[in-house]
DOTIMAR-868339 format. One line per 8 residues: number of its first residue (from 1); their letters; for each residue x, y, z of N, C-alpha, C, O, CB. Coordinates in steps of 0.1 Angstrom, whole numbers, plus 5000, padded with zeros to 4 digits. Each point is the difference from the previous one (the first is absolute). Glycine has a CB too. Example, Ala and Ser with C-alpha at 12.3 -4.5 7.8 and 13.67 -1.06 7.14 Angstrom:
1> AS> 5132 4943 5078 4991 5012 5000 5009 5012 5000 5010 5000 5007 4971 4988 5005; 5015 5023 4981 5009 5011 5000 4992 5011 5008 5005 5011 5001 5007 4983 4977
REM end
This chain:
1> MGLENIVI> 5009 4987 5000 4991 5014 5000 5008 5009 5000 5009 5000 5008 4973 4994 5002; 5017 5017 4979 5006 5013 5002 4999 5010 5007 4989 5000 5003 5013 4994 4982; 5006 5017 5019 4998 5010 5011 4992 5010 4992 5000 5001 4988 5022 4996 5026; 4971 5011 4998 4992 5010 4993 5008 5014 4999 5012 4999 5002 4966 4988 5006; 5016 5025 4990 5011 5011 4998 5013 4998 4997 5008 5005 5007 4981 5003 5007; 5015 4986 4975 5014 5002 4994 4998 5012 4990 4992 5000 4991 5016 4975 5012; 5001 5034 5000 5004 5012 4992 5011 5000 4994 5010 4997 5006 4979 5014 5006; 5009 4992 4975 5014 5000 4992 5004 5013 4996 4991 5007 4994 5005 4971 4997
9> REAEKSDA> 5017 5028 5012 5005 5015 4996 5012 4999 4993 5006 4990 5002 4984 5021 5018; 5014 4998 4972 5011 5002 4996 5011 5005 5009 4999 5010 5007 4987 4992 4975; 5024 4991 5018 5012 5003 5009 5008 5013 4997 4999 5005 4988 5002 4970 5013; 5005 5031 5007 5009 5013 4997 5013 4999 5004 5002 4989 5005 4980 5024 4999; 5028 4993 4994 5011 4999 5005 5002 4996 5011 5007 4990 5002 4996 5022 4987; 4988 4996 5024 5000 5001 5012 4996 4988 5006 5001 4999 5012 4996 5022 4986; 4998 4971 4994 4998 4984 5004 5006 4989 5001 4997 4989 5004 4990 5018 4989; 5026 4999 5001 5010 4988 4997 5005 4989 5013 5005 4989 5000 5003 5029 4981
17> EILRTIEA> 4989 4991 5031 5002 4992 5013 4987 4991 4999 5001 4988 5003 5013 5032 5013; 4976 4986 4981 4989 4988 5002 5003 4986 4990 4999 4988 5002 4982 5032 5005; 5022 4987 4980 5001 4988 4993 5010 4989 5004 4999 4989 4997 4993 5025 4986; 5019 4992 5025 5013 4993 5002 4994 4991 5010 5001 4988 4998 5019 5031 4998; 4971 4986 5015 4996 4995 5012 4991 4984 4996 5001 4989 5005 4997 5041 5006; 4993 4975 4979 4989 4990 4995 5010 4988 4995 4998 4989 5005 4982 5028 4986; 5029 4987 5000 5011 4988 4995 5004 4991 5011 4999 4988 5002 5012 5026 4980; 4997 4998 5028 5006 4991 5012 4989 4988 5005 5004 4989 5003 5010 5033 5005
25> NDGFPYPY> 4975 4982 4993 4989 4991 5008 4992 4992 4992 4989 4995 5004 5010 5020 5013; 5005 4983 4971 4992 4992 4992 5005 4982 5002 4994 4991 4995 5001 5033 4987; 5016 4976 5024 5003 4985 5001 5007 4992 4991 5003 4988 5003 4980 5013 5009; 5019 5005 4977 5009 4994 4992 5013 5002 4999 5004 5012 4999 4979 4987 4991; 5027 4988 5011 5013 5003 5000 5008 5006 4989 5009 4993 4994 4988 4991 5018; 5001 5028 4986 5009 5006 4987 5012 5000 5002 5005 5001 5011 4981 5011 4984; 5023 4987 4993 5015 4997 5003 5005 5017 5007 5009 5002 5007 4996 4976 4968; 4986 5030 5021 5004 5013 5010 4987 5007 5001 4991 5000 4991 5034 5004 5001
33> KKTAQDFE> 4976 5002 5018 4986 5012 5001 5005 5013 4994 5011 5004 4997 4979 4987 5026; 4998 5015 4975 5005 5014 4992 5000 5013 5010 4994 4997 5011 4995 4994 4965; 5015 5020 5023 5003 5007 5010 4989 5013 4995 4995 5000 4988 5032 4990 5019; 4970 5018 5001 4990 5009 4997 5006 5008 4986 4993 5003 4990 4999 4999 5036; 5023 5000 4977 5004 5007 4988 5000 4993 4985 5001 5007 4990 5010 5004 5027; 4989 4977 4984 4997 4990 4988 4986 5004 4994 4999 5003 4988 5014 4978 5022; 4977 5019 5000 4987 5005 4994 4999 5012 4996 4992 5002 4991 4998 4984 5020; 5018 5026 4995 5000 5012 4995 5006 5001 4986 4996 5007 4991 5005 5000 5033
41> RYMAEGTK> 5010 4985 4974 5006 4998 4986 4991 4994 4990 5000 5005 4989 5020 4993 5022; 4970 4990 4992 4994 4998 4992 4989 5010 4997 4999 5004 4988 5010 4974 5018; 4985 5026 5002 4992 5010 4997 5003 5011 4992 4991 5005 4993 5002 4987 5023; 5020 5014 4986 5007 5011 4989 5003 4993 4987 5002 5006 4990 5010 5007 5029; 4988 4975 4981 5005 4993 4986 4984 4999 4992 5000 4997 4988 5025 4985 5023; 4963 5019 4995 4989 4998 4994 4989 4990 5006 4988 4999 4996 5028 5008 4986; 4990 4986 5027 4989 4990 5005 4991 5006 5010 5004 5007 5009 5010 4974 4988; 4973 5014 5000 4988 5004 5008 4996 4992 5009 4996 4989 4997 4998 5020 4987
49> FYIAEHNG> 5006 4995 5029 4997 4990 5011 4985 5004 5006 4997 5011 5001 5031 4985 5005; 4964 4995 4997 4989 5001 5005 4998 4992 5016 5004 4988 5001 4990 5015 4971; 5001 5003 5036 5002 4995 5014 4984 4995 5002 4991 5007 4998 5030 5012 5012; 4978 4968 4995 4987 4998 5005 4998 5003 5016 5009 4997 5008 4989 4986 4974; 4993 5022 5020 5000 5004 5016 4984 4993 5003 4991 5000 4992 5025 5028 5009; 4985 4966 5012 4989 4994 5006 4996 5010 5016 5007 5001 5010 5002 4972 4977; 4978 5032 5012 5001 5008 5011 5009 5009 5001 5001 5004 5012 4991 4981 4996; 5016 5022 4985 5009 5010 5001 5015 4995 5000 5009 5009 4998 4973 5002 5015
57> MPVGHVSL> 5021 4976 4988 5010 4994 5004 5005 4993 4986 4993 4993 4994 4998 5004 5032; 5023 5006 4969 5004 4997 4990 5006 4984 5002 5008 4995 5008 4995 5031 4986; 4991 4968 4996 4998 4982 5000 5007 4994 4989 5002 4988 5001 4976 5013 5009; 5025 5006 4978 5005 4994 4989 5003 5011 4989 4996 5012 5002 4991 4967 5003; 5021 5017 4984 5003 5009 4992 5001 4992 4985 5001 4988 4999 5011 5027 5021; 4987 4994 4970 5000 4994 4986 5010 5009 4992 5004 5010 5007 4970 4980 4993; 5032 5009 4987 5005 5008 4994 5000 5000 4985 4995 4989 4995 5016 5011 5024; 4993 5008 4972 4996 5001 4985 5010 5005 4996 5004 5011 5005 4974 4991 4995
65> VDCAYLSG> 5029 4992 4990 5012 5005 4991 4995 5001 4984 4993 4991 4995 5026 4996 5022; 4983 5022 4976 4995 4999 4989 5011 4991 4992 5012 5002 5002 4973 5021 5001; 5010 4968 4988 5007 4991 4992 4998 5004 4983 4996 4991 4992 5001 4991 5029; 5007 5030 4975 4996 5003 4988 5004 4990 4988 4993 5000 4989 5008 5023 5021; 5009 4968 4992 5004 4993 4988 4992 4987 5001 5003 4991 4992 5021 5021 5007; 4967 4986 5009 4990 4991 5002 4986 5004 4997 4991 4992 4998 5023 5001 5017; 4986 5021 4985 4984 5007 4999 4993 4994 5013 4989 4994 4999 5007 5008 4971; 5011 4998 5041 4994 4992 5013 5006 5010 5010 5008 5010 4997 4991 4963 4995
73> DRLHFLAT> 4997 5022 5020 5006 5004 5013 5004 4988 5009 4994 4989 5001 4993 5031 4999; 5023 4984 5007 5006 4988 5010 4996 5003 5014 5000 5012 5006 5022 4985 4981; 4974 4994 5018 5001 4999 5016 5012 4999 5004 5008 4991 4998 4974 5000 5003; 5022 5020 5008 5012 5001 5005 5002 4993 5015 5010 4994 5003 4990 5028 4982; 4988 4981 5022 5002 4995 5015 4984 5001 5002 4992 5008 4996 5035 5002 5014; 4972 4975 4997 4989 4999 5009 5002 4994 5011 5006 4989 5001 4982 5010 4982; 5007 5009 5030 5004 4993 5010 4989 5004 5011 4995 5012 5000 5031 4988 4992; 4969 4989 5018 4990 5004 5009 5007 4997 5013 5008 4991 5001 4971 5004 4984
81> IKDYQGKG> 5018 5012 5024 5006 4996 5012 4994 4987 5005 4988 4998 4999 5017 5026 5007; 5005 4967 5000 4995 4987 5006 4985 4997 5005 4993 4991 4996 5030 5010 5010; 4975 5008 5003 4987 4997 5009 4987 5004 4991 4989 4998 5005 5024 5008 5018; 4990 4999 4965 4987 5002 4991 5001 4990 4984 4993 4998 4990 5006 5031 5021; 5012 4967 4993 4998 4990 4986 4988 4989 5000 4998 4994 5010 5028 5008 4989; 4967 4995 4991 4990 4990 4998 4987 5007 5004 4990 4994 5003 5027 4985 5001; 4985 5033 4996 4987 5007 5004 4993 5009 4990 4990 5007 5002 5020 4993 5020; 4997 5000 4965 4995 5008 4990 5006 5012 4998 4995 5008 4991 4987 4982 5014
89> VGRALMAH> 5030 5012 5002 5005 5015 4997 5009 4997 4986 5001 5009 4992 5001 5001 5035; 5004 4979 4973 5009 4999 4985 4990 4999 4989 5003 5005 4989 5018 4982 5021; 4970 5007 4991 4987 5000 4990 4996 5015 4994 4998 5004 4988 4992 4976 5026; 5009 5027 4998 4995 5014 4998 5012 5009 4995 4998 5010 4995 4984 4986 5024; 5029 5000 4983 5011 5008 4993 5002 4996 4987 5004 5008 4991 5007 4994 5029; 4987 4985 4978 5004 4997 4986 4986 5003 4992 5002 5002 4988 5018 4978 5017; 4966 5022 4999 4992 5007 4992 5002 5014 4996 4995 5005 4990 4994 4979 5019; 5017 5022 5001 5001 5015 4998 5012 5001 4991 5000 5010 4992 4991 4998 5032
97> FEQKVTER> 5022 4981 4975 5009 5002 4993 4997 4996 4986 5007 5007 4992 5006 4991 5026; 4977 4993 4977 4994 4994 4989 4991 5014 4995 5002 5003 4988 4997 4969 5022; 4994 5035 4998 4993 5013 4997 5009 5010 4992 4998 5005 4989 4987 4991 5033; 5027 5007 4985 5008 5008 4996 5005 4997 4987 5002 5009 4993 5001 4996 5030; 5000 4982 4972 5007 4994 4991 4989 5005 4988 5004 5008 4990 5010 4970 5025; 4974 5017 4987 4990 5001 4988 4997 5015 4999 4998 5003 4989 4991 4972 5015; 5010 5033 5005 4999 5014 5001 5009 5008 4990 4997 5009 4992 4996 4986 5032; 5021 5000 4978 5010 5003 4991 5001 4994 4984 5009 5002 4991 5001 5002 5033
105> KKDCAVIN> 4977 4988 4975 5000 4994 4988 5013 4991 4995 5006 5002 4990 4978 5017 5005; 5018 4972 5016 5012 4992 4997 4995 4987 4996 4989 4997 5003 5025 5015 5013; 4995 4979 4977 4995 4986 4995 5002 4992 5011 4991 4991 5001 5017 5010 4976; 5001 4999 5032 5001 4990 5007 5009 5004 5015 5007 5010 5000 4990 4977 4977; 5003 5004 5035 5009 5003 5011 5007 4988 5000 4996 4990 4995 4991 5024 5020; 5026 4989 4991 5013 4991 5001 5004 5002 5016 4999 5010 5007 5009 4994 4966; 4995 4981 5030 5004 4999 5014 5011 4994 5000 5000 4991 4992 4980 5009 5017; 5031 5003 4998 5011 4992 5004 4998 4994 5016 4999 5008 5009 5017 5008 4973
113> VYENNPRA> 4984 4970 5018 4999 4994 5014 5011 4991 5003 5005 4992 4992 4972 5008 5005; 5029 5002 5015 5010 4991 5005 4997 4987 4997 4989 4998 5005 5016 5016 5010; 5001 4974 4979 4997 4985 4999 4996 4995 5011 4992 4991 5001 5022 5006 4983; 4993 5008 5026 4995 4993 5014 4991 5003 5008 5000 4997 5012 5018 5000 4988; 4972 5010 4994 4988 5005 5004 4987 4996 4995 4992 5008 4995 5023 5007 5008; 4983 4973 4999 4989 4994 4993 4987 5004 5005 4991 4997 4992 5023 4985 5002; 4982 5024 5018 4989 5005 5004 5000 5013 4989 4990 5001 4992 5010 4990 5036; 5007 5016 4971 4998 5012 4990 4999 4997 4987 4993 5007 4993 5020 5006 5020
121> IDFYKRLG> 4993 4975 4983 4999 4996 4986 4984 4995 4997 4994 5003 4990 5034 4989 5011; 4968 4999 5009 4987 4996 5002 4989 5010 5000 4990 4998 4993 5021 4985 5018; 4990 5028 4996 4994 5012 5003 4997 5006 4988 4989 5003 4997 5021 4998 5023; 5001 5002 4971 4999 5006 4988 4992 4993 4988 4994 5005 4992 5027 5005 5017; 4982 4976 4993 4990 4989 4991 4988 5003 5003 4992 5004 4991 5023 4977 5009; 4982 5017 5012 4985 5003 5002 4990 5011 4996 4988 5000 5000 5020 4988 5015; 5004 5025 4982 4993 5012 4995 5001 5002 4983 4997 5010 4994 5008 5003 5031; 5000 4976 4970 5000 4999 4985 5014 5003 4995 5001 5003 4988 4974 5004 5011
129> YDIWFIIP> 5038 4992 5009 5011 5000 4992 5007 4986 4998 4999 4990 5007 5002 5032 5002; 5005 4979 4981 5006 4988 4994 5017 4999 5001 5006 5011 5000 4972 4990 4983; 5027 4988 5018 5015 5002 5000 5004 5004 4985 4994 4994 4991 5011 4989 5029; 5007 5026 4977 5000 5002 4991 5014 4997 4993 5000 4996 4989 4982 5017 5018; 5027 4988 5001 5015 4993 5001 5005 5005 5012 4996 5009 5008 5009 4989 4967; 5006 4993 5024 5010 5003 5012 5014 5008 4999 5007 5000 4989 4982 4978 5017; 5015 5029 5003 5013 5007 5000 5008 4994 5008 4998 5002 5012 4993 5018 4984; 5018 4972 5000 5010 4993 5008 5010 5010 5011 5004 5011 4996 4997 4972 4981
137> HRYEEGIN> 5001 5015 5034 5008 5005 5009 4998 5013 5000 5010 5008 4998 5005 4975 4999; 4971 5023 5005 4995 5016 4999 5004 5005 5012 5003 5011 5000 4977 4988 4985; 5020 4993 5027 5002 5009 5014 5010 4995 5005 5007 4991 4995 4972 5014 5011; 5025 5001 5008 5011 5004 5002 5007 4986 5006 5012 4998 4998 4979 5029 5005; 5001 4964 5004 5004 4988 5000 5001 4988 4991 5002 4989 5003 4993 5021 5013; 5003 4995 4972 5000 4989 4988 4987 4994 4999 4998 4990 4992 5026 5003 5012; 4966 5013 5002 4986 4996 4995 4996 5005 4988 5003 5011 4995 4991 4987 5027; 4996 4992 4972 4994 5004 4987 4988 5010 5002 4994 5001 5010 5013 4975 4980
145> AVVMRKDF> 4992 5032 4998 4988 5007 5001 4990 4993 4991 5003 4995 4990 5010 5027 5015; 4974 4977 5000 4991 4991 4992 4991 5015 4996 4995 5007 5009 5004 4964 5005; 5000 5032 4972 4994 5011 4996 4986 4994 4992 4999 4991 4992 5025 5024 5006; 4965 4993 5008 4987 4997 4998 4994 5011 4994 5004 5012 5002 4995 4973 5015; 4989 5013 4974 4997 5008 4990 4983 4997 5000 4995 4988 5001 5030 5012 4985; 4967 5013 5014 4989 4999 4997 4994 5009 4988 5003 5012 4999 4997 4981 5025; 4993 5002 4968 4996 5007 4987 4988 5006 5005 4992 4994 5007 5019 4991 4974; 4987 5030 5015 4986 5007 5002 4994 5000 4988 4987 5001 5001 5019 5014 5016
153> TNKYPESK> 4999 4984 4970 4995 5003 4985 4996 4989 4993 4992 5000 4991 5024 5017 5008; 4991 4971 5005 4998 4987 4992 5006 5001 4987 4997 4992 4991 4983 5003 5020; 5027 5014 4988 5010 5003 4986 5007 4984 5001 5000 4993 4990 5007 5041 5011; 4999 4962 5010 5008 4990 4999 4993 4986 5005 4999 4996 5012 5021 5021 4990; 4975 4977 4987 4991 4987 5005 5008 4990 5003 5011 5000 4994 4971 5004 4992; 5016 4986 5022 5008 4990 5005 5006 4991 4989 5011 4994 5001 4975 5007 5020; 5007 4999 4968 5010 4992 4986 5011 5006 4999 5011 4995 4999 4971 5000 4987; 5016 5018 5015 5012 5008 4994 5013 5003 5010 5011 5001 4996 4971 5011 4989
161> AAHLRKP> 5014 4991 5029 5008 4999 5011 5005 4989 5007 5007 5001 5010 4983 5018 4990; 5004 4968 4995 5001 4987 5007 5015 4999 5001 5003 4995 5011 4975 4993 4981; 5035 5016 4998 5012 4997 5001 5006 5009 5011 5011 4998 5004 4989 4995 4974; 4992 5017 5025 5007 5007 5012 4997 4997 5014 5005 5007 5009 4996 5010 4975; 4990 4973 5018 4997 4998 5013 5010 4990 5009 5012 5001 4999 4965 5002 4992; 5017 4990 5015 5013 4990 5007 5010 4998 4994 4999 4996 4988 4988 4992 5022; 5027 5013 4997 5008 4995 4993 5002 4986 4998 5009 4995 4993 4999 5025 5013
REM end
């Protein structure tokens, strides 16, 4: 059952510490945790962050990066604090992300996922994302990235894109 009263707002530079705190409390053992300065740099480079709040408390965030070469957008980060996982925050953030992608008239959304995060891979599959390809040794500890994609235009029917799917 989902939470009531989830509000999603665009993050500002002054929210960098909130973004850092959400990621630090999401429970996933990333090879390194980002600093507030990392989030400020991402924003300065054009990444848009959106913060989910429940009763005024920040409980998750999602980010969007333009991928003009794909006529799509890339989900850069999605994090929900551990105590709020499984309660609809991630789904609400993904719905907001996808709304922004379609408002921007993009063809698709792409996500890189740590291969050792099957929970996230399953979550994105349930939302209609397919495994597109693998980037070997993408992350700091030699962990591969699973690149997932969702088409919003049906320009790329399964028969034409099947060779791009699972490795």
